[in-house]
N, C-alpha and C positions, 0 to 999 in steps of 0.2 A: 684187619677187617676180613670177615669170613667170606670166602668165595662161593660162587654158585656154579654147580656142576652143569655139564651139557645136558644130562638127563633131566635135571630140574627145569632148565629152560625149555626143553622139548615138552615136558609135561604141562608147563604153563601155556605154551603156544598151541597146544593141541586140544581142541574142544569139540563139542558136538557140532555137526554140520548144521548150517543155518536152515536148510530145507532138506527134507527127506527125499529119497528117490521117488516115492509115491507122489509127493507134492510137486516135484519137478515134472513128472509125467503128466500130472493133472494140468499144470500150467501150459505145457506144450500142446495138450489136447484142446484146451480152451483157445489158444492162439490159432491152432489149425482150423478149428470150427469157425472162428471169427473170420479168418482169411477166406475160407470156403464160402461163407455167407456173403462177404463183401464181393468176392469174385462173381458169385451168382447174381448179385444185385447189378453189377456192371454189365454182365452178359445180358440179363433181361432188359436192361436199359439201352442196349444196342452197341456194346463195346466192339463187337465184331461185325456189326451191320454196316454195309457200305452206304454212303450218303449219295443217293441217286438224285441228280438234278436235271430238271427239264427246262429248256429255254423258251418254251412256248406256252407258259401259263398266263392266266389273267387274274390279277388281284380284283376281288369282288367290289371294293369301294363302297361308299355309303356315308351315312352320318355317324360320327364317332363321338361317343360320350365318354370322356376320359378324365383321369387324374394324371398330373405330372409327378413322376417319382424321380428324386434326385439323390445322388451319392449312395445308391444301393447296388448291391450285386444283382446282376440280371437273374440269378438263380432264385431271387425272392418273388419272381413273377407269379408263381403258383399261389403264394400267400395272398397277394393282392387280388387275384381272380376269386379266391375263396371269399374274400371280404366283399367283393362286388356281388357275388351270388347271394350272400346273406342280405345285403342291402336290398336286392330285388325281391327275394323271398319274403322279407319281413312284412310286406304289405299284401301278400297273396295268401289265399286259402290253401293252395296247392304247395306243399313243402318240397316237392321234387325239383331240386335245383339243376338237374342234368339238362333241363330244357334250355339252359343258357350256354351250354358248352360251345355250341357252334357260333355264337355271336361274341364270345369273349376273345379279344385280341390284345396284343401288345405291339408297340412300335419302338424298336431300339435304334437310337439315332447317334450314339457316340462310339461307333465301331470303327475307329480309325486305326492307323498302322500300329499304334502303341496301346491297343486295346488290352485292358487289364481285367475285364469281367465286371467292372464297376462303371456306372455312368448313369445318364438320364434315359428314362423310357416313359412312354405313355401307356397306360393300361385302362381298359374299359370295354364297352360294347360297340360293335359295328352293326348298325341297323338300317332298315329301310323305313318308309313311311308307315307301314303296317304295324310297326313296333313302337309307335310314339308313346304309348303308355309306359314302357320301360324307361324311356328317356325322362319322362316326367317324374317317375319314382326316384331316380337318382338325383335329378336337379332339386327335388323337394328337400333332400337331405342338406342342401347348401343353406337353406333358409329356416331350418327347423332344428334347434339345439336340443329338443326333447327326445330325439331318437336315442334308444339305449345303446351303450357301447356294445359292439359286436365281439371284439376280441382285443383286450388291452395291448397285447404284444404287437398286433398289426395296426391298430388305429391310434395308438398313443401319439405318434408323430404325424400321421397322415389324415386323421379324421377331420382336422381343420382345413385340409387342402380341398378346395371345392372341385366338384365335377365341372368340366368345361365341355363345350360343343364345338366340333370342327368337322370338316368334310375331307374325306380321303378319296382320291380319284380311282376309278377302275382303269388299270393300265396293264400293259404287257409286263410280265415279270418272270424271273427265274423262280422255279418252284421245287421244293424238296420236301419229302415226307420222311419222318423218322420216328421210331418207337418212343413212347413216353409212359413213364410209370408214376408221374405226379409226385416224385420224391427228389431228395437231395442229389443222389447219384445221377439220375436222369437229367437234372438241371445242369450238372457239371459237364456231362457229355454234350449237351446242346450248346453250352457256352464254348467249349474248347475242342469240339470235333465238328459239329454241324456248321457253326458260324464261320470258322476258318475255311471249310470246304466251299461254302457259298461265296465267300470273299474271293477265293482263288478263281472260281468260275466267273464271277462278275468282272474281274480284272481283264478277262479276255474281251469283254465288250466295252468296258469303261476306259476309253482311250483319251478322253478329254477332261479328266479330273472329276467325273460325275461322283456324286455322294453315294456312299454305300449305306443303305438302310435295310433293315430286316423287319418284317411284320409277321407275327406268329400267332397261330390259334391252335389249341390242343383239345382233344376230345377224350374224356376219361374212359367211356365205354369202349371206344375203338382203340384206346391206348396208343394214340398216334397224334403227332403234331404235323402241321403244314406250315412251312416257312416260305415267305415270299420276299423276293428282292426286286423292287420296282426298277424297271429299265429306263423309264422316263419320268419326268415330273417329280423327281426325288425331293425337291424343295418343298412340295406340298405336304410331305409327310413330317415336316418340322412343325406344322400346325401353328405357324406364326412365331415360334421360338427361335433363338439364335442358332446358327450352325455350330458345330463342335469347336472350330477354331476361334469363333467369336464368343464362346461361352467361357466366362472368366473362371469358373470353378472347375473346369475340366482337368486342370493339372492336379487338383486335389484328389481326383479319382484314380489317377495313374498309379500303378503298382500298389494299390490299396488292398490289403489283406485283412479280413475281419476274423480274428480268432474265435470270437463268440459265435459268429455265424457258422464256422466250421464245427465248433463243439456241438451246437444245437443240431446241425445236420447229421453228424455221426451218432449223436444220442438218439435221434429219431430213427435212424437206420437200424440201430441195434436194440431199440426198445428200452433205452436206459432212462 
């Protein structure tokens, strides 16, 4: 049997490099630009901004027209606010939906020690008597199936969920303001930087097992969110729904990671 020389083996194993030097440099440049873009997005969203918390704030209170959102990452709040704006604008001649920014609120109620970023929250508008027409516009959607779909991705699961009416008290609260870019990165920072800071501050006052609740409103023009932590009457912010420990599906939300949500977030961030 004929043998194979060392030189023949070397010749067989030595081939053209898979990527040229130019291609490798191009790849590194793309990675560097992507990292710089991502870092800039985090900086603009408040990565290095200190969470300043005041202990003498007052939650505005009022009538809350809301939907209950379950098993969703709290980072989806912005999408539900956009949906509510469209519901309100759909019956108006004026298509400027920025007039609703200051009345759009969310109430996060499952922020316990094992908080995973996923849980129940209420999203809707917080109004006074002068805004009764907004209330009626949203409630009319409950009884009229002829309204066109606003956005399949947002309403496919929650369009059938009716708007409800509740009352939120005006109470003394911890208050924090924090930058907001209405994007995926900003939502992450609010979830994992602002909320923990609020909880840490609240624990200094909550010595009798008071419930930790956060209610948030954000303004696109000001690029700022205001977060409130009620110091009293926290149970009223459950709006008649069970507390976290009595909520049977809460365990399903713990340590829940949604890869599709992450993919969509980064796709929108990089314009893919």
